[in-house]
C-alpha positions as CSV (number, residue, x, y, z in Angstrom):
1,X,29.8,35.1,67.3
2,X,32.7,33.3,69.0
3,X,32.0,30.4,71.3
4,X,30.7,31.4,74.7
5,X,33.8,29.9,76.4
6,X,36.0,32.4,74.6
7,X,34.2,35.4,75.8
8,X,35.8,37.3,78.7
9,X,33.9,36.8,81.9
10,X,34.8,40.3,83.3
11,X,35.6,43.7,81.9
12,X,39.3,43.4,82.9
13,X,39.9,39.7,82.0
14,X,43.5,39.3,80.8
15,X,44.7,42.6,82.3
16,X,45.1,41.9,86.0
17,X,48.4,40.8,87.6
18,X,49.5,39.9,91.2
19,X,51.5,42.7,92.7
20,X,53.5,40.3,94.8
21,X,54.9,37.9,92.1
22,X,53.8,39.5,88.8
23,X,51.9,36.4,87.8
24,X,48.5,36.7,86.2
25,X,45.6,37.4,88.6
26,X,42.9,35.2,87.2
27,X,39.1,35.1,87.7
28,X,38.0,33.1,90.7
29,X,35.1,33.1,93.1
30,X,35.0,33.5,96.9
31,X,31.7,33.2,98.9
32,X,30.0,33.2,95.5
33,X,31.5,36.6,94.6
34,X,33.6,36.9,91.5
35,X,37.1,38.3,91.9
36,X,40.8,37.9,91.0
37,X,43.3,35.6,92.6
38,X,47.0,35.1,92.0
39,X,47.4,32.2,89.6
40,X,50.7,31.2,91.0
41,X,49.2,31.0,94.5
42,X,46.4,28.8,93.1
43,X,48.9,26.4,91.5
44,X,51.7,26.3,94.1
45,X,50.0,27.4,97.3
46,X,52.5,28.7,99.9
47,X,55.5,27.6,97.8
48,X,54.3,30.0,95.0
49,X,53.2,33.3,96.4
50,X,51.5,34.9,99.4
51,X,48.8,35.7,96.9
52,X,46.2,38.3,96.4
53,X,42.4,38.3,96.4
54,X,40.5,41.3,95.0
55,X,36.7,41.6,94.5
56,X,35.9,41.9,90.8
57,X,33.4,44.8,91.5
58,X,36.1,46.7,93.4
59,X,38.6,46.4,90.5
60,X,36.1,47.5,87.9
61,X,35.1,50.4,90.1
62,X,38.8,51.5,90.2
63,X,39.0,51.2,86.4
64,X,36.0,53.5,86.0
65,X,37.6,55.9,88.4
66,X,40.8,55.8,86.5
67,X,39.0,56.3,83.1
68,X,37.4,59.5,84.4
69,X,40.6,60.7,85.8
70,X,42.5,59.9,82.6
71,X,39.9,61.7,80.5
72,X,40.2,64.8,82.6
73,X,44.0,64.8,82.7
74,X,44.4,64.2,79.0
75,X,41.9,66.9,78.1
76,X,43.5,69.4,80.5
77,X,47.1,68.6,79.9
78,X,49.4,71.4,78.8
79,X,49.8,71.5,75.1
80,X,52.7,69.4,73.8
81,X,55.2,71.5,71.7
82,X,54.3,71.1,68.0
83,X,56.3,71.6,64.9
84,X,55.0,73.4,61.8
85,X,53.1,70.3,60.7
86,X,51.3,70.0,64.0
87,X,53.2,66.9,65.1
88,X,54.3,66.3,68.7
89,X,57.9,67.5,69.2
90,X,59.5,64.2,69.9
91,X,57.9,62.5,67.0
92,X,58.7,65.4,64.6
93,X,62.4,65.4,65.7
94,X,62.5,61.6,65.3
95,X,61.0,61.9,61.8
96,X,63.5,64.6,60.7
97,X,66.4,62.6,62.1
98,X,65.3,59.4,60.4
99,X,65.1,61.2,57.1
100,X,68.8,62.1,57.5
101,X,70.4,59.0,59.1
102,X,69.6,56.6,56.2
103,X,71.7,58.8,53.9
104,X,74.7,58.4,56.2
105,X,74.0,54.7,56.4
106,X,74.0,54.5,52.6
107,X,77.3,56.4,52.3
108,X,79.0,54.0,54.6
109,X,77.6,51.0,52.7
110,X,78.9,52.5,49.5
111,X,82.4,53.1,51.0
112,X,82.5,49.5,52.3
113,X,81.6,48.2,48.8
114,X,84.3,50.3,47.2
115,X,86.8,49.0,49.7
116,X,85.9,45.4,49.1
117,X,86.1,45.9,45.3
118,X,89.5,47.6,45.5
119,X,90.9,44.9,47.8
120,X,89.7,42.2,45.3
121,X,91.3,44.0,42.4
122,X,94.5,45.1,44.1
123,X,95.2,42.7,47.0
124,X,98.9,43.9,47.0
125,X,97.7,47.2,48.4
126,X,96.4,45.5,51.5
127,X,99.1,43.6,53.5
128,X,97.8,41.3,56.2
129,X,95.6,43.1,58.7
130,X,95.3,46.3,56.7
131,X,92.0,45.5,55.0
132,X,90.4,44.4,58.3
133,X,91.6,47.6,60.0
134,X,90.2,49.7,57.2
135,X,86.9,47.8,57.2
136,X,86.1,47.4,60.9
137,X,85.6,51.1,61.8
138,X,83.0,51.8,59.1
139,X,81.3,48.5,59.8
140,X,80.9,49.4,63.5
141,X,79.6,52.9,62.4
142,X,77.1,51.3,60.0
143,X,75.8,48.9,62.7
144,X,75.3,51.9,65.1
145,X,73.4,53.8,62.5
146,X,71.1,50.7,61.9
147,X,70.3,50.6,65.6
148,X,69.7,54.3,65.6
149,X,67.2,54.0,62.8
150,X,65.3,51.3,64.7
151,X,65.2,53.4,67.8
152,X,63.9,56.4,65.9
153,X,61.1,54.3,64.3
154,X,60.1,53.3,67.8
155,X,59.9,57.0,68.9
156,X,57.8,57.9,65.8
157,X,55.4,55.1,66.6
158,X,55.3,55.7,70.4
159,X,51.8,56.4,71.5
160,X,50.9,59.6,73.3
161,X,48.1,60.0,75.8
162,X,46.2,62.4,73.7
163,X,45.9,59.8,70.9
164,X,43.5,57.9,73.2
165,X,41.2,60.7,74.4
166,X,38.4,59.9,72.0
167,X,38.4,56.2,73.0
168,X,38.5,57.0,76.7
169,X,35.6,59.5,76.4
170,X,33.7,57.1,74.2
171,X,33.9,54.1,76.5
172,X,32.8,56.3,79.4
173,X,29.8,57.6,77.5
174,X,28.7,54.2,76.3
175,X,29.7,52.1,79.3
176,X,26.2,51.2,80.4
177,X,25.2,50.1,76.9
178,X,28.2,48.0,76.2
179,X,28.4,44.2,76.8
180,X,31.1,42.9,79.1
181,X,33.1,41.5,76.1
182,X,32.9,44.9,74.4
183,X,34.1,46.7,77.5
184,X,37.0,44.3,77.8
185,X,38.0,44.7,74.2
186,X,38.1,48.5,74.6
187,X,39.9,48.4,77.9
188,X,42.6,46.2,76.3
189,X,43.3,49.0,73.9
190,X,43.7,51.5,76.7
191,X,45.2,49.6,79.6
192,X,48.6,47.8,79.6
193,X,48.2,46.1,83.0
194,X,46.3,46.3,86.3
195,X,48.5,45.3,89.2
196,X,46.8,44.2,92.4
197,X,48.8,44.7,95.6
198,X,47.8,43.1,98.9
199,X,50.8,43.1,101.3
200,X,48.9,41.4,104.0
201,X,46.1,38.9,103.8
202,X,43.4,39.5,104.7
203,X,43.9,43.2,104.1
204,X,43.2,46.1,101.7
205,X,44.0,45.8,98.1
206,X,45.5,48.6,96.1
207,X,44.9,48.8,92.3
208,X,47.6,50.3,90.1
209,X,46.6,50.8,86.5
210,X,49.2,51.5,83.8
211,X,47.9,52.7,80.4
212,X,49.3,51.4,77.2
213,X,51.0,54.7,76.4
214,X,53.1,54.4,79.6
215,X,53.9,50.7,79.1
216,X,55.3,51.6,75.6
217,X,57.6,54.3,77.0
218,X,60.5,52.1,78.1
219,X,63.8,54.1,78.7
220,X,65.4,52.6,75.5
221,X,62.6,54.1,73.4
222,X,63.1,57.7,74.6
223,X,64.2,60.1,72.0
224,X,67.4,61.2,73.8
225,X,68.5,57.5,73.7
226,X,67.7,57.2,70.1
227,X,69.6,60.3,69.2
228,X,72.6,59.8,71.5
């Protein structure tokens, strides 16, 4: 068992952020009640951030509400188009494209090798600037294909909400029997960040929860960008 000091003190330790400055919202106490306070505000006071204060119980309650909603939405979402192998359409298309692109990459590498060998054997065929001109275009095309392959790999590995349904349902079913550290470990696999917004202090706090499958979907990882 790890040292007690390393165990998370709340279910959402490490996930909360201040909505005003994006700094971490760390565990603190106010009137002997645990909650989350902007770390930047704590360190720099008024020079850092207007801050946020959210009761820990309120944040955890919002997380449970989100888990129930996520389980319902995932379970009732329209079916994602599948290919003949049962794969999600984006992933399947990326896999097919990635099977083709490396062959193009290899052809360009081979042509560059032939060009270099020919220039070494017959330099008289390549007056000043001719070799560079013949080389630069395929080099640029090769580099574009390398970037494309990397983008396609990201799409293939991009998580989908449906992948997490068993974990969401499981943590809901077992919530009361799990220790705080166990709940925290599971939530870290489901939640990318929890942003606490408090435009005015004192005032109400809104809790925005972003799941890991949405955090992963940056615009540059979308399939249309990878296949452009």
